C-alpha positions as CSV (number, residue, x, y, z in Angstrom):
1,M,30.0,-34.1,220.2
2,K,32.6,-31.9,221.9
3,I,33.8,-33.2,225.2
4,M,36.6,-32.3,227.6
5,V,38.7,-35.1,229.2
6,R,40.2,-33.9,232.5
7,K,41.9,-35.3,235.6
8,K,40.6,-34.3,239.0
9,E,43.0,-33.6,241.9
10,E,42.4,-37.1,243.4
11,G,43.6,-38.7,240.1
12,Q,40.1,-39.6,238.7
13,I,39.7,-39.1,235.0
14,T,36.4,-37.5,234.0
15,I,34.5,-36.4,230.9
16,Y,32.7,-33.1,230.8
17,I,30.0,-32.5,228.3
18,A,29.2,-28.8,228.2
19,K,26.2,-29.3,225.9
20,K,24.5,-31.3,228.8
21,D,26.4,-29.6,231.7
22,L,27.4,-33.1,232.8
23,E,30.6,-34.4,234.3
24,E,31.0,-38.1,234.8
25,P,34.0,-40.4,235.7
26,I,35.3,-42.9,233.2
27,I,34.8,-46.4,234.7
28,S,36.2,-48.5,231.9
29,A,38.0,-48.2,228.6
30,D,38.5,-50.8,225.9
31,K,42.1,-49.7,225.2
32,E,44.8,-49.3,227.8
33,G,45.8,-45.8,226.5
34,L,42.2,-44.4,226.9
35,F,42.3,-42.6,223.6
36,G,41.4,-44.2,220.3
37,G,38.8,-46.5,221.8
38,V,35.4,-46.7,223.5
39,V,35.1,-45.4,227.2
40,T,32.2,-46.0,229.5
41,L,31.1,-43.4,232.0
42,A,29.6,-44.0,235.4
43,N,26.1,-43.1,234.1
44,G,26.4,-45.8,231.4
45,M,27.0,-43.4,228.4
46,K,29.7,-44.6,226.0
47,F,32.0,-42.6,223.7
48,L,34.4,-43.3,221.0
49,L,37.4,-41.1,221.7
50,P,39.8,-40.2,218.8
51,E,43.5,-41.0,218.8
52,V,45.6,-38.2,220.2
53,P,49.4,-37.8,220.1
54,P,51.3,-39.6,222.9
55,G,52.1,-37.3,225.8
56,T,49.0,-35.1,225.3
57,K,48.4,-33.3,228.6
58,L,45.0,-33.1,230.3
59,P,42.6,-31.4,230.1
60,V,42.0,-31.8,226.4
61,T,38.9,-30.9,224.3
62,L,38.0,-33.5,221.7
63,E,35.3,-34.3,219.2
64,A,34.0,-37.7,220.4
65,R,31.2,-39.9,219.0
66,K,28.5,-41.2,221.3
67,V,28.1,-45.0,221.0
68,E,24.8,-46.8,221.6
69,G,24.7,-49.9,223.8
C-alpha cells in the first residue's frame, strides 16, 4: 500500500494513506529509526515500513505493508 510519511510543523510524524484519504500520527515504532520496522498509528493500524537510506528527508512516499494485530 502506498503511504506518505511526513512531519507536521509541530514536529509530529504522520502517515497519510491517499487510498483511504486518511492521515494519522505515529504513536509507536518498534525500531528507533522508524524505518525498517513496524509502526502503530493512533487509530490502531500497523504498517511495516521498508528500510530507507540514512538521511532521507520527509515527506517520503513508500510502499508499506499493513500488519494485522
